[in-house]
N, CA, C and O of each residue as an XYZ file, in Angstrom:
820
protein
N      19.584     69.684     33.156
C      18.788     69.648     31.927
C      18.789     71.043     31.305
O      18.510     72.036     31.978
N      19.098     71.100     30.049
C      19.119     72.382     29.351
C      17.721     72.786     28.936
O      16.791     71.979     28.949
N      17.588     74.058     28.564
C      16.279     74.565     28.130
C      15.860     73.904     26.819
O      14.677     73.632     26.613
N      16.814     73.648     25.938
C      16.485     72.996     24.667
C      15.927     71.604     24.874
O      14.969     71.218     24.205
N      16.504     70.848     25.784
C      15.991     69.500     26.055
C      14.602     69.554     26.665
O      13.754     68.709     26.380
N      14.372     70.572     27.522
C      13.056     70.711     28.148
C      11.980     70.969     27.101
O      10.936     70.317     27.109
N      12.228     71.915     26.203
C      11.231     72.217     25.171
C      11.054     71.051     24.195
O       9.952     70.825     23.696
N      12.107     70.328     23.926
C      11.983     69.145     23.059
C      11.109     68.082     23.700
O      10.298     67.455     23.018
N      11.262     67.867     25.018
C      10.407     66.905     25.702
C       8.960     67.337     25.715
O       8.061     66.514     25.540
N       8.718     68.662     25.927
C       7.339     69.173     25.903
C       6.726     68.996     24.522
O       5.556     68.632     24.405
N       7.502     69.250     23.482
C       6.982     69.090     22.117
C       6.622     67.638     21.832
O       5.596     67.359     21.211
N       7.459     66.721     22.283
C       7.148     65.305     22.080
C       5.892     64.892     22.829
O       5.086     64.119     22.311
N       5.715     65.408     24.065
C       4.503     65.093     24.822
C       3.260     65.628     24.129
O       2.228     64.958     24.106
N       3.349     66.838     23.561
C       2.198     67.400     22.844
C       1.854     66.573     21.605
O       0.681     66.347     21.308
N       2.880     66.126     20.890
C       2.622     65.313     19.691
C       1.955     63.995     20.063
O       1.008     63.568     19.403
N       2.443     63.353     21.112
C       1.847     62.085     21.553
C       0.424     62.296     22.031
O      -0.451     61.481     21.742
N       0.175     63.396     22.772
C      -1.170     63.678     23.272
C      -2.140     63.935     22.129
O      -3.276     63.462     22.164
N      -1.704     64.680     21.115
C      -2.570     64.931     19.957
C      -2.860     63.636     19.197
O      -3.979     63.433     18.727
N      -1.873     62.772     19.074
C      -2.078     61.516     18.347
C      -3.058     60.603     19.080
O      -3.899     59.952     18.459
N      -2.939     60.563     20.416
C      -3.830     59.697     21.199
C      -5.254     60.238     21.208
O      -6.210     59.466     21.134
N      -5.403     61.556     21.297
C      -6.744     62.148     21.390
C      -7.385     62.405     20.033
O      -8.476     62.970     19.965
N      -6.731     62.001     18.962
C      -7.285     62.268     17.634
C      -8.650     61.636     17.423
O      -9.516     62.314     16.871
N      -8.922     60.378     17.820
C     -10.273     59.822     17.626
C     -11.357     60.585     18.376
O     -12.529     60.492     18.011
N     -10.998     61.342     19.423
C     -12.006     62.050     20.210
C     -12.481     63.323     19.531
O     -13.666     63.650     19.605
N     -11.593     64.044     18.878
C     -12.004     65.312     18.282
C     -12.269     65.234     16.788
O     -12.751     66.204     16.203
N     -11.960     64.086     16.143
C     -12.299     63.940     14.731
C     -13.771     63.570     14.582
O     -14.291     62.824     15.411
N     -14.463     64.071     13.549
C     -15.878     63.720     13.350
C     -16.032     62.240     13.042
O     -15.263     61.660     12.275
N     -17.033     61.653     13.652
C     -17.302     60.221     13.465
C     -18.223     60.049     12.263
O     -19.385     60.454     12.293
N     -17.695     59.449     11.219
C     -18.471     59.246      9.995
C     -19.086     57.854     10.001
O     -18.406     56.854     10.230
N     -20.377     57.815      9.745
C     -21.100     56.544      9.689
C     -21.106     56.069      8.246
O     -21.543     56.813      7.368
N     -20.646     54.873      7.971
C     -20.657     54.391      6.586
C     -22.084     54.256      6.082
O     -22.973     53.856      6.833
N     -22.308     54.585      4.823
C     -23.664     54.484      4.279
C     -24.148     53.040      4.254
O     -23.389     52.114      3.971
N     -25.406     52.877      4.550
C     -26.021     51.552      4.568
C     -26.555     51.251      3.171
O     -27.349     52.015      2.621
N     -26.117     50.145      2.611
C     -26.553     49.746      1.283
C     -27.881     49.006      1.387
O     -27.977     47.960      2.029
N     -28.893     49.564      0.750
C     -30.212     48.940      0.769
C     -30.324     47.990     -0.419
O     -30.059     48.367     -1.561
N     -30.713     46.778     -0.135
C     -30.848     45.757     -1.165
C     -32.305     45.584     -1.541
O     -33.196     45.707     -0.700
N     -32.538     45.301     -2.797
C     -33.879     44.956     -3.246
C     -34.205     43.532     -2.792
O     -33.296     42.776     -2.448
N     -35.483     43.154     -2.784
C     -35.819     41.780     -2.385
C     -35.098     40.731     -3.226
O     -34.683     39.693     -2.710
N     -34.950     41.004     -4.516
C     -34.278     40.028     -5.372
C     -32.795     39.927     -5.023
O     -32.236     38.831     -4.975
N     -32.158     41.081     -4.778
C     -30.744     41.059     -4.401
C     -30.537     40.361     -3.059
O     -29.543     39.662     -2.865
N     -31.481     40.552     -2.135
C     -31.374     39.876     -0.841
C     -31.444     38.357     -1.009
O     -30.724     37.618     -0.337
N     -32.323     37.892     -1.920
C     -32.406     36.453     -2.171
C     -31.122     35.935     -2.817
O     -30.662     34.837     -2.502
N     -30.547     36.727     -3.718
C     -29.289     36.321     -4.348
C     -28.176     36.185     -3.309
O     -27.380     35.247     -3.354
N     -28.133     37.135     -2.374
C     -27.114     37.074     -1.325
C     -27.314     35.831     -0.464
O     -26.348     35.145     -0.127
N     -28.565     35.538     -0.108
C     -28.838     34.352      0.704
C     -28.437     33.076     -0.034
O     -27.900     32.144      0.563
N     -28.708     33.049     -1.350
C     -28.352     31.849     -2.110
C     -26.838     31.664     -2.161
O     -26.341     30.545     -2.032
N     -26.102     32.766     -2.349
C     -24.641     32.667     -2.368
C     -24.095     32.200     -1.019
O     -23.138     31.428     -0.962
N     -24.709     32.672      0.058
C     -24.265     32.255      1.390
C     -24.490     30.755      1.584
O     -23.640     30.059      2.140
N     -25.639     30.265      1.122
C     -25.940     28.838      1.283
C     -24.986     27.995      0.442
O     -24.538     26.937      0.884
N     -24.672     28.460     -0.773
C     -23.718     27.718     -1.599
C     -22.345     27.656     -0.934
O     -21.669     26.629     -0.982
N     -21.944     28.754     -0.320
C     -20.670     28.743      0.415
C     -20.721     27.771      1.592
O     -19.734     27.098      1.889
N     -21.869     27.699      2.261
C     -22.007     26.759      3.372
C     -21.930     25.307      2.894
O     -21.364     24.451      3.574
N     -22.513     25.036      1.705
C     -22.446     23.674      1.167
C     -21.004     23.303      0.841
O     -20.557     22.194      1.133
N     -20.279     24.244      0.230
C     -18.874     23.963     -0.086
C     -18.053     23.739      1.187
O     -17.233     22.824      1.259
N     -18.288     24.590      2.183
C     -17.545     24.442      3.435
C     -17.886     23.126      4.123
O     -17.015     22.485      4.712
N     -19.165     22.718      4.047
C     -19.576     21.465      4.668
C     -18.916     20.276      3.980
O     -18.451     19.348      4.642
N     -18.877     20.305      2.638
C     -18.219     19.222      1.906
C     -16.717     19.183      2.194
O     -16.126     18.110      2.317
N     -16.114     20.359      2.300
C     -14.679     20.411      2.595
C     -14.389     19.870      3.993
O     -13.404     19.160      4.196
N     -15.248     20.207      4.957
C     -15.047     19.703      6.313
C     -15.175     18.188      6.372
O     -14.481     17.527      7.145
N     -16.080     17.634      5.538
C     -16.214     16.177      5.510
C     -14.968     15.529      4.914
O     -14.490     14.512      5.416
N     -14.440     16.129      3.831
C     -13.261     15.552      3.190
C     -12.033     15.618      4.095
O     -11.206     14.706      4.094
N     -11.918     16.686      4.857
C     -10.753     16.837      5.743
C     -10.941     16.160      7.093
O     -10.028     16.162      7.919
N     -12.122     15.577      7.328
C     -12.354     14.865      8.575
C     -12.682     15.744      9.763
O     -12.575     15.295     10.904
N     -13.083     17.002      9.525
C     -13.418     17.886     10.640
C     -14.782     17.563     11.242
O     -15.015     17.798     12.428
N     -15.686     17.020     10.415
C     -17.016     16.666     10.912
C     -17.287     15.213     10.548
O     -16.748     14.717      9.558
N     -18.107     14.527     11.324
C     -18.448     13.142     10.983
C     -19.443     13.090      9.833
O     -20.091     14.083      9.502
N     -19.549     11.917      9.236
C     -20.455     11.751      8.101
C     -21.910     11.939      8.498
O     -22.719     12.361      7.673
N     -22.261     11.636      9.742
C     -23.655     11.770     10.179
C     -24.107     13.227     10.146
O     -25.225     13.523      9.723
N     -23.244     14.132     10.588
C     -23.604     15.556     10.558
C     -23.701     16.048      9.121
O     -24.588     16.836      8.792
N     -22.792     15.586      8.260
C     -22.835     15.986      6.851
C     -24.114     15.504      6.193
O     -24.746     16.253      5.448
N     -24.505     14.262      6.457
C     -25.733     13.715      5.882
C     -26.973     14.435      6.402
O     -27.999     14.468      5.724
N     -26.889     14.999      7.573
C     -28.038     15.687      8.156
C     -28.172     17.125      7.649
O     -29.289     17.593      7.427
N     -27.060     17.829      7.465
C     -27.115     19.250      7.137
C     -27.148     19.522      5.633
O     -27.795     20.475      5.198
N     -26.466     18.707      4.838
C     -26.367     19.021      3.415
C     -27.711     19.000      2.688
O     -27.982     19.935      1.934
N     -28.582     17.975      2.868
C     -29.878     18.021      2.182
C     -30.691     19.260      2.532
O     -31.387     19.806      1.675
N     -30.611     19.708      3.779
C     -31.357     20.908      4.171
C     -30.836     22.142      3.432
O     -31.628     22.966      2.975
N     -29.520     22.275      3.310
C     -28.950     23.429      2.613
C     -29.278     23.405      1.125
O     -29.576     24.445      0.537
N     -29.225     22.222      0.514
C     -29.549     22.114     -0.906
C     -31.013     22.454     -1.152
O     -31.336     23.113     -2.140
N     -31.904     22.012     -0.265
C     -33.321     22.342     -0.402
C     -33.556     23.843     -0.254
O     -34.395     24.408     -0.954
N     -32.825     24.492      0.648
C     -32.961     25.940      0.806
C     -32.485     26.676     -0.448
O     -33.107     27.655     -0.862
N     -31.397     26.218     -1.051
C     -30.917     26.840     -2.289
C     -31.929     26.682     -3.415
O     -32.138     27.608     -4.198
N     -32.557     25.511     -3.499
C     -33.578     25.293     -4.519
C     -34.781     26.203     -4.301
O     -35.325     26.748     -5.261
N     -35.199     26.372     -3.054
C     -36.342     27.237     -2.749
C     -36.025     28.698     -3.064
O     -36.882     29.416     -3.580
N     -34.820     29.140     -2.764
C     -34.435     30.519     -3.084
C     -34.412     30.741     -4.588
O     -34.784     31.814     -5.063
N     -33.979     29.740     -5.336
C     -33.966     29.857     -6.789
C     -35.381     30.014     -7.336
O     -35.602     30.792     -8.265
N     -36.333     29.290     -6.775
C     -37.726     29.426     -7.201
C     -38.277     30.803     -6.836
O     -39.018     31.397     -7.620
N     -37.927     31.316     -5.663
C     -38.401     32.640     -5.262
C     -37.833     33.734     -6.167
O     -38.534     34.690     -6.498
N     -36.577     33.601     -6.563
C     -35.980     34.585     -7.471
C     -36.705     34.585     -8.807
O     -36.977     35.645     -9.370
N     -37.017     33.400     -9.315
C     -37.740     33.327    -10.583
C     -39.149     33.890    -10.441
O     -39.654     34.524    -11.368
N     -39.795     33.668     -9.292
C     -41.138     34.214     -9.079
C     -41.113     35.743     -9.063
O     -42.032     36.379     -9.579
N     -40.076     36.336     -8.479
C     -39.956     37.798     -8.487
C     -39.744     38.323     -9.899
O     -40.285     39.369    -10.256
N     -38.963     37.613    -10.705
C     -38.745     38.043    -12.086
C     -40.044     37.996    -12.883
O     -40.315     38.893    -13.681
N     -40.840     36.963    -12.673
C     -42.108     36.865    -13.386
C     -43.107     37.904    -12.896
O     -43.881     38.437    -13.692
N     -43.104     38.203    -11.590
C     -44.028     39.207    -11.057
C     -43.665     40.609    -11.522
O     -44.540     41.470    -11.618
N     -42.377     40.855    -11.815
C     -41.963     42.183    -12.278
C     -42.502     42.488    -13.663
O     -42.646     43.656    -14.026
N     -42.799     41.466    -14.436
C     -43.402     41.684    -15.741
C     -42.428     42.031    -16.839
O     -42.853     42.403    -17.933
N     -41.138     41.922    -16.590
C     -40.153     42.201    -17.633
C     -39.033     41.197    -17.502
O     -38.623     40.870    -16.389
N     -38.514     40.686    -18.653
C     -37.424     39.716    -18.590
C     -36.141     40.363    -18.167
O     -35.967     41.575    -18.300
N     -35.235     39.551    -17.653
C     -33.925     40.056    -17.239
C     -33.090     40.412    -18.456
O     -33.271     39.858    -19.540
N     -32.176     41.345    -18.254
C     -31.296     41.765    -19.326
C     -30.279     40.693    -19.660
O     -30.228     39.633    -19.035
N     -29.462     41.002    -20.675
C     -28.468     40.019    -21.111
C     -27.452     39.739    -20.013
O     -27.045     38.595    -19.815
N     -27.040     40.794    -19.294
C     -26.063     40.594    -18.213
C     -26.664     39.777    -17.079
O     -25.999     38.904    -16.521
N     -27.939     40.059    -16.730
C     -28.588     39.298    -15.660
C     -28.769     37.843    -16.063
O     -28.565     36.943    -15.249
N     -29.153     37.607    -17.318
C     -29.332     36.231    -17.767
C     -28.016     35.466    -17.728
O     -27.991     34.292    -17.361
N     -26.925     36.122    -18.104
C     -25.617     35.449    -18.047
C     -25.240     35.131    -16.608
O     -24.719     34.054    -16.316
N     -25.511     36.091    -15.697
C     -25.154     35.870    -14.296
C     -25.990     34.747    -13.695
O     -25.468     33.904    -12.964
N     -27.299     34.732    -14.002
C     -28.161     33.680    -13.463
C     -27.774     32.318    -14.024
O     -27.717     31.331    -13.290
N     -27.508     32.267    -15.328
C     -27.104     30.990    -15.918
C     -25.786     30.513    -15.330
O     -25.592     29.316    -15.119
N     -24.869     31.459    -15.063
C     -23.582     31.083    -14.473
C     -23.775     30.495    -13.085
O     -23.123     29.512    -12.732
N     -24.666     31.088    -12.291
C     -24.885     30.574    -10.938
C     -25.634     29.248    -10.971
O     -25.374     28.369    -10.149
N     -26.573     29.095    -11.925
C     -27.250     27.807    -12.059
C     -26.252     26.717    -12.440
O     -26.307     25.605    -11.915
N     -25.346     27.039    -13.352
C     -24.316     26.064    -13.728
C     -23.423     25.727    -12.542
O     -22.963     24.594    -12.404
N     -23.182     26.712    -11.691
C     -22.347     26.462    -10.513
C     -23.022     25.463     -9.581
O     -22.363     24.582     -9.028
N     -24.333     25.597     -9.408
C     -25.064     24.642     -8.566
C     -25.007     23.251     -9.183
O     -24.778     22.263     -8.486
N     -25.220     23.179    -10.514
C     -25.194     21.879    -11.167
C     -23.807     21.236    -11.074
O     -23.690     20.027    -10.873
N     -22.757     22.053    -11.222
C     -21.408     21.495    -11.103
C     -21.143     20.976     -9.696
O     -20.488     19.950     -9.515
N     -21.660     21.698     -8.697
C     -21.481     21.239     -7.320
C     -22.177     19.899     -7.100
O     -21.647     19.015     -6.428
N     -23.372     19.761     -7.675
C     -24.104     18.495     -7.535
C     -23.366     17.371     -8.259
O     -23.215     16.273     -7.724
N     -22.901     17.656     -9.496
C     -22.188     16.625    -10.255
C     -20.901     16.216     -9.553
O     -20.549     15.037     -9.529
N     -20.200     17.193     -8.983
C     -18.959     16.878     -8.275
C     -19.222     15.996     -7.066
O     -18.477     15.049     -6.813
N     -20.272     16.299     -6.321
C     -20.576     15.497     -5.144
C     -20.995     14.084     -5.533
O     -20.684     13.121     -4.832
N     -21.713     13.965     -6.674
C     -22.113     12.622     -7.097
C     -20.896     11.796     -7.518
O     -20.840     10.593     -7.263
N     -19.922     12.445     -8.164
C     -18.711     11.716     -8.526
C     -17.946     11.269     -7.282
O     -17.460     10.140     -7.210
N     -17.846     12.172     -6.304
C     -17.150     11.812     -5.073
C     -17.906     10.730     -4.317
O     -17.309      9.846     -3.702
N     -19.233     10.817     -4.374
C     -20.038      9.809     -3.682
C     -19.853      8.442     -4.331
O     -19.749      7.430     -3.638
N     -19.812      8.414     -5.699
C     -19.630      7.144     -6.394
C     -18.242      6.566     -6.132
O     -18.077      5.350     -6.036
N     -17.237      7.455     -6.015
C     -15.881      6.972     -5.749
C     -15.715      6.466     -4.325
O     -14.877      5.603     -4.066
N     -16.511      7.000     -3.396
C     -16.353      6.619     -2.001
C     -17.461      5.748     -1.471
O     -17.731      5.742     -0.270
N     -18.115      5.003     -2.363
C     -19.208      4.148     -1.900
C     -18.706      3.063     -0.962
O     -19.434      2.633     -0.067
N     -17.465      2.614     -1.156
C     -16.952      1.566     -0.283
C     -16.666      2.058      1.112
O     -16.709      1.278      2.064
N     -16.367      3.374      1.260
C     -16.026      3.911      2.576
C     -17.241      4.419      3.324
O     -17.284      4.348      4.552
N     -18.246      4.938      2.594
C     -19.408      5.528      3.265
C     -20.647      5.224      2.437
O     -20.630      5.394      1.218
N     -21.705      4.784      3.070
C     -22.959      4.458      2.389
C     -23.804      5.711      2.356
O     -24.129      6.268      3.404
N     -24.169      6.164      1.162
C     -24.974      7.385      1.026
C     -26.433      7.045      1.230
O     -26.899      5.975      0.838
N     -27.145      7.964      1.845
C     -28.568      7.780      2.087
C     -29.360      8.106      0.837
O     -28.846      8.724     -0.096
N     -30.647      7.675      0.826
C     -31.502      7.928     -0.338
C     -32.032      9.337     -0.365
O     -32.523      9.780     -1.403
N     -31.956     10.061      0.737
C     -32.499     11.425      0.771
C     -31.650     12.380     -0.031
O     -32.192     13.307     -0.633
N     -30.350     12.200     -0.068
C     -29.476     13.153     -0.734
C     -29.643     13.128     -2.250
O     -29.744     14.205     -2.837
N     -29.679     11.979     -2.929
C     -29.952     12.013     -4.357
C     -31.290     12.643     -4.680
O     -31.421     13.337     -5.689
N     -32.301     12.409     -3.825
C     -33.611     12.999     -4.079
C     -33.552     14.512     -4.016
O     -34.174     15.196     -4.828
N     -32.807     15.039     -3.053
C     -32.671     16.495     -2.947
C     -31.911     17.044     -4.142
O     -32.268     18.100     -4.664
N     -30.868     16.347     -4.586
C     -30.132     16.783     -5.773
C     -31.047     16.821     -6.986
O     -30.988     17.756     -7.784
N     -31.900     15.799     -7.129
C     -32.833     15.789     -8.250
C     -33.823     16.937     -8.150
O     -34.207     17.513     -9.167
N     -34.239     17.274     -6.936
C     -35.180     18.385     -6.759
C     -34.570     19.703     -7.209
O     -35.220     20.484     -7.904
N     -33.339     19.954     -6.824
C     -32.732     21.234     -7.201
C     -32.429     21.275     -8.696
O     -32.530     22.336     -9.312
N     -32.055     20.127     -9.298
C     -31.852     20.108    -10.741
C     -33.167     20.355    -11.473
O     -33.191     21.038    -12.497
N     -34.259     19.799    -10.950
C     -35.557     20.040    -11.556
C     -35.957     21.499    -11.426
O     -36.541     22.072    -12.346
N     -35.644     22.103    -10.284
C     -35.953     23.521    -10.099
C     -35.165     24.381    -11.073
O     -35.702     25.339    -11.628
N     -33.892     24.048    -11.286
C     -33.081     24.800    -12.249
C     -33.654     24.662    -13.652
O     -33.712     25.639    -14.399
N     -34.080     23.448    -14.017
C     -34.656     23.240    -15.343
C     -35.942     24.043    -15.523
O     -36.178     24.607    -16.591
N     -36.779     24.096    -14.476
C     -38.012     24.867    -14.564
C     -37.726     26.354    -14.703
O     -38.385     27.051    -15.475
N     -36.741     26.836    -13.955
C     -36.403     28.263    -14.042
C     -35.870     28.601    -15.424
O     -36.233     29.629    -15.997
N     -35.015     27.748    -15.958
C     -34.472     28.034    -17.287
C     -35.556     27.964    -18.352
O     -35.534     28.736    -19.310
N     -36.508     27.042    -18.193
C     -37.601     26.972    -19.157
C     -38.460     28.222    -19.105
O     -38.950     28.683    -20.135
N     -38.649     28.777    -17.902
C     -39.431     30.006    -17.779
C     -38.690     31.203    -18.346
O     -39.318     32.117    -18.879
N     -37.349     31.216    -18.240
C     -36.579     32.338    -18.772
C     -36.445     32.268    -20.283
O     -36.281     33.301    -20.933
N     -36.512     31.069    -20.857
C     -36.251     30.919    -22.281
C     -37.382     31.538    -23.088
O     -38.538     31.169    -22.881
N     -37.094     32.477    -24.013
C     -38.160     33.086    -24.811
C     -38.785     32.080    -25.745
O     -38.131     31.137    -26.189
N     -40.073     32.287    -26.044
C     -40.787     31.387    -26.927
C     -40.245     31.514    -28.345
O     -40.026     32.618    -28.843
N     -40.036     30.382    -28.977
C     -39.517     30.384    -30.326
C     -40.657     30.631    -31.309
O     -41.726     30.034    -31.179
N     -40.438     31.507    -32.294
C     -41.498     31.748    -33.273
C     -41.748     30.517    -34.112
O     -40.853     29.699    -34.325
N     -42.974     30.394    -34.585
C     -43.337     29.262    -35.405
C     -42.632     29.284    -36.739
O     -42.069     30.312    -37.117
N     -42.647     28.181    -37.463
C     -41.963     28.139    -38.755
C     -42.631     29.079    -39.742
O     -43.860     29.149    -39.778
N     -41.864     29.801    -40.542
C     -42.463     30.729    -41.502
C     -43.246     29.987    -42.559
O     -42.982     28.827    -42.874
N     -44.212     30.694    -43.090
C     -45.046     30.104    -44.127
C     -44.200     29.813    -45.350
O     -43.431     30.659    -45.807
N     -44.349     28.617    -45.870
C     -43.538     28.207    -47.006
C     -44.042     28.884    -48.263
O     -45.230     28.835    -48.582
N     -43.128     29.511    -48.965
C     -43.479     30.158    -50.218
C     -43.503     29.118    -51.321
O     -42.802     28.111    -51.225
N     -44.273     29.329    -52.343
C     -44.317     28.367    -53.451
C     -42.959     28.263    -54.113
O     -42.288     29.269    -54.343
N     -42.571     27.075    -54.408
C     -41.266     26.839    -55.015
C     -41.251     27.335    -56.446
O     -42.281     27.592    -57.070
N     -40.013     27.455    -56.935
C     -39.878     27.944    -58.300
C     -40.485     26.980    -59.297
O     -41.021     27.397    -60.324
N     -40.403     25.676    -58.996
C     -40.975     24.683    -59.906
C     -42.478     24.834    -59.995
O     -43.061     24.755    -61.076
N     -43.118     25.060    -58.812
C     -44.566     25.236    -58.816
C     -44.957     26.488    -59.566
O     -45.967     26.513    -60.268
N     -44.130     27.563    -59.412
C     -44.458     28.795    -60.110
C     -44.365     28.613    -61.613
O     -45.164     29.155    -62.377
N     -43.367     27.832    -62.019
C     -43.226     27.601    -63.453
C     -44.381     26.786    -63.986
O     -44.873     27.031    -65.088
N     -44.820     25.799    -63.186
C     -45.938     24.973    -63.623
C     -47.209     25.784    -63.705
O     -48.026     25.589    -64.604
N     -47.379     26.719    -62.740
C     -48.612     27.492    -62.710
C     -48.697     28.460    -63.871
O     -49.799     28.771    -64.322
N     -47.543     28.961    -64.382
C     -47.569     29.922    -65.461
C     -47.890     29.220    -66.776
O     -47.485     28.077    -66.988
N     -48.598     29.887    -67.637
C     -48.891     29.287    -68.942
C     -47.631     29.184    -69.792
O     -46.696     29.969    -69.637
N     -47.620     28.234    -70.666
C     -46.473     28.021    -71.537
C     -46.355     29.179    -72.513
O     -47.299     29.489    -73.240
N     -45.184     29.821    -72.526
C     -44.966     30.969    -73.402
C     -44.641     30.481    -74.814
O     -43.944     29.483    -75.000
N     -45.154     31.198    -75.786
C     -44.899     30.842    -77.184
C     -43.453     31.140    -77.544
O     -42.851     32.068    -77.003
N     -42.889     30.343    -78.472
C     -41.524     30.526    -78.903
C     -41.528     31.234    -80.259
O     -42.383     30.980    -81.108
N     -40.549     32.132    -80.443
C     -40.447     32.899    -81.681
C     -39.016     32.848    -82.176
O     -38.081     32.610    -81.411
N     -38.867     33.071    -83.433
C     -37.536     33.129    -84.030
C     -36.871     34.427    -83.607
O     -37.473     35.490    -83.761
N     -35.651     34.385    -83.079
C     -34.991     35.610    -82.637
C     -34.578     36.533    -83.782
O     -34.234     37.692    -83.553
N     -34.611     36.012    -85.035
C     -34.170     36.840    -86.162
C     -35.335     37.518    -86.872
O     -35.309     38.727    -87.103
N     -36.368     36.732    -87.221
C     -37.492     37.324    -87.961
C     -38.729     37.515    -87.112
O     -39.656     38.211    -87.527
N     -38.771     36.902    -85.910
C     -39.901     37.086    -85.022
C     -41.100     36.228    -85.342
O     -42.149     36.410    -84.724
N     -41.000     35.299    -86.279
C     -42.117     34.430    -86.602
C     -42.233     33.308    -85.571
O     -41.216     32.849    -85.051
N     -43.458     32.856    -85.262
C     -43.617     31.766    -84.295
C     -43.012     30.473    -84.821
O     -42.958     30.224    -86.025
N     -42.554     29.650    -83.857
C     -41.961     28.376    -84.214
C     -42.369     27.333    -83.198
O     -42.833     27.674    -82.110
N     -42.204     26.080    -83.535
C     -42.487     24.985    -82.629
C     -41.217     24.613    -81.859
O     -40.100     24.891    -82.295
N     -41.424     23.972    -80.693
C     -40.269     23.629    -79.868
C     -39.370     22.590    -80.519
O     -38.171     22.546    -80.246
N     -39.953     21.739    -81.392
C     -39.138     20.713    -82.024
C     -38.473     21.183    -83.315
O     -37.696     20.434    -83.906
N     -38.761     22.415    -83.769
C     -38.152     22.915    -85.002
C     -36.680     23.190    -84.789
O     -36.291     23.724    -83.750
N     -35.863     22.833    -85.752
C     -34.436     23.109    -85.714
C     -34.047     24.272    -86.609
O     -32.970     24.847    -86.455
N     -34.937     24.624    -87.558
C     -34.690     25.752    -88.461
C     -35.965     26.568    -88.581
O     -37.066     26.028    -88.474
N     -35.816     27.875    -88.804
C     -36.972     28.751    -89.004
C     -37.512     28.533    -90.411
O     -36.750     28.527    -91.377
N     -38.834     28.354    -90.530
C     -39.451     28.095    -91.831
C     -39.498     29.337    -92.701
O     -39.772     29.233    -93.897
N     -39.233     30.531    -92.128
C     -39.339     31.782    -92.880
C     -37.978     32.330    -93.278
O     -37.777     32.727    -94.426
N     -37.031     32.354    -92.324
C     -35.724     32.943    -92.630
C     -34.611     31.917    -92.672
O     -33.507     32.237    -93.111
N     -34.866     30.678    -92.223
C     -33.876     29.625    -92.283
C     -32.845     29.642    -91.166
O     -31.854     28.916    -91.238
N     -33.057     30.454    -90.134
C     -32.095     30.511    -89.017
C     -32.147     29.198    -88.241
O     -33.223     28.655    -87.993
N     -30.984     28.700    -87.866
C     -30.919     27.462    -87.089
C     -31.069     27.779    -85.604
O     -30.579     28.796    -85.111
N     -31.755     26.885    -84.911
C     -31.987     27.077    -83.471
C     -31.063     26.174    -82.670
O     -31.103     26.186    -81.440
């Protein structure tokens, strides 16, 4: 073995040793913890429940779970989503200020997403009535969450101002004003409305 090969092997061993021991001597950085407000925490929980409902429906369609488990778990998840929606609206009302335009768009978008999920499931349920008999509890839960969405939207909707006071029409104003006297535009003498010629200067009207 030559001296050059020996030093090359030592250099390779040092490089490998430094690469392996790198996690030991590098500073360990802790990622910052994101603190959520109570409202944001409720939003996260609602999104998680919606994902669980979608996954549950998908598992039923693909045959991964039996219909009995789907009928047992889905009403509970829908009721939890409805309750979270009410809690979010209660926090908005307790804050004493309405949500901004971006927040209102986001909330309306998520409410529409829940309604679309309910409508989609009802269509699938109606199409598959011959294969599976739906229980009465599930439509009731769907109606509950739709009612909760309607209540939340009614609370968010600003009050419409009353109709403005009607101003007197032009016809009424004309009637209220006294009849103005008519005069000849040439000589300025008074004339009657039925006159066709001025009695003083002879101008035709």
